[in-house]
N, C-alpha and C positions, 0 to 999 in steps of 0.2 A: 456490848453496847456501852459500857462505861469507857473503854478505850476509844471508841469513836467519838463520844463526847470530849474527852480529853484532847483529842486532835483539834476540837474547835476552841479550845481554852485560850485566853489571851496570852497566856505565857508561851504556849507552843506557837501560836501564830506570831507573836512578836519575836520568838526565836528564829521562826522561819523567815520572817521578814529580814532579819539582821544577816542571817546566814546567806540567803539568796542575794542580798545586796552586796555582800563581801565576794562572793563568787562571781557575780555579774562584773563587778569592778575589776577582780583579779583577771578574768577571761578578757575583758576590755583592754587592760594594760598589757597583757601578754600577747594579745592580737596586734596592739600597736607596736610592740618590740618586733613581732614576726614580720610585720609590714616594713619596718625599718631595716631590718636585716635582708629582706628580700630585695628592696631598693639598692641597699649596699652592694650586694652580690650581683645585681643586674648591671650597676654602673662599673664595677670591677670587670665584669664579663665584656661589657662594650668596650672598655679601655684596652683590654687584652685583645679583643677582635681587631680593633683599630691598629694597635701597634703590630699585631700580626700581618694585617693587610699592608702596613708600612714597611715591615721587614720583607715581606714577600716581594713587593715592587722594587726595593732596593737589591734584593737577591737577583732578580731578574735583569737589572741594569748590570750588576757585577758579571753575570753569566754572559751577557752580550759583550761586556768588555773582554772577558777571557777569550771568548770566540775569536773576537776582533784581533787580539795579541796572539792567539794561537794561530790564527790563519796568517798574521804577518810573519810569524816565525816560520811557519811551514812554506810559505811562498817566497821568502826573502832569497834574493840571488846573492846577497852580500854576508858572508860569515861573520863579519864585523857588527852586523846589526841584530844578529840573533841573541846575544846576551842582553840587548834592550828589551826585546820583546819577552824573554824569559823572566827578567826580573819584574816585569809588569803583571805577571801572572798573580791571581789570588792565591792564598795559603791553600785553600781547597783544591785548585788546580795543580799547584805544586806537589801536594800529597798525592793527587790522582796519578799524575805522570809518574812519581816514584813507586806507586803500587803497580800501575799497569800501563806503561808507556804506549801500548797499541790501542787502548781505549780510554783516554783520560777523561772523556765526558761520559762516565759510567753513571749507574744508578747511584753509587756511593758519593759520587761528586754532587749530584743534585741533592742527595739527601743532607750532605754537609752544607750546601749552599742555603738550603731551605730549613735548616735546623731551628733557627732562631724563630722564623715565622711559625713553624709547626708547634714549638714550644709555647708561644704566646696563644696559638688556637686551642691547644689542648687546655690551658689555663682557663680560657674563655669558656670552653665547654663545661669544665668543673664547676665555674662560678654560676653559669646558667642553670646547671643541674641543681646547685645549692639554693639558688633563688627559687627555683620551682618547688624545692622541699619546704622552705619558708612560706611560700605562698600556700601550700597545702595546708601547712600548720595554721596559718593565719585564717584560712577558710574554716577550718575545723573549730578554731577558737571563737569565731563569729557565730558559728552554729551553737556553741555551748553558751554564749552570751545571750543568744536568742532564747534558747530554752529557759536559762535561769531568769531572765527578764520576764518571760511569760509566767513562770512559777511565781515571781514576785508579785506580778499582778493579781493572780489568784489569791495569794496570801493577803495582800492589800484588800481586795474586795471582801475577803472572808472576814477580816478584822472589823470592816465597817458594818457588818449585818448583825442582827440580834443573836444572843446566844441560843435561843430556841429554834433558829431558823435551819432548815434543812439544807439550804443553799450554803450556809456557813460551813456546815460539814463537807459538802461536795466541793466547794472552792478550797477548803484546807487539804481535803484528799488529793485535789488536782495539784496543789502546791508541792505536796510531797512527792507525788509522782514525777512531776517536771523536774524537782529537785535531784531525785534519783537518777532520771534520764539524763540530766546535764552532767552529773558525776560520772556515770557510765560512759558517756561520750567524751568527756574530759580525759578520763583514764585510757581510752582507746586511741587517743592521738599519739603520734609517734613523739618519743622523748628527745631522741637526738636528731640534730639536722646538721648537715655538712660538717 
């Protein structure tokens, strides 16, 4: 019974108010950092996605140009014109012809032409995944902040009640419980992101 009465003492309640205030502020700050990191990674992902789309369209234009030049070389009736067409091939087509002259427009050719676009898209996927992890961490920190603020409210109400009040002990107990729940929730958050 003495321990229960100690829980309602001004020293314990004042300490609870201070600790809960600090943890609420820390969770709030870390939540803001998580939101900022989420936004940063989403912007990076969108930039990479846009760059990948631009590279894909550019590669398509070069592929059409390669087809045009290859068709020109293939159908030319003048051997004098053949070097013009061959010199206009992209490096990827030249490598593909050197590798397999019977199948220059192979899968390797397309992989080479789309390599930059695929690289940007892979970077975009990674950045979106990292943004999602920061989002989850931010959501968790919002929950911690909510729990700690609730505990802070219980401790504040307890401190306003008379020493003999049973409600003071109840609110003090609830403040301790919510504090512990907030700590457990906080410790359960993922510590590493992206």
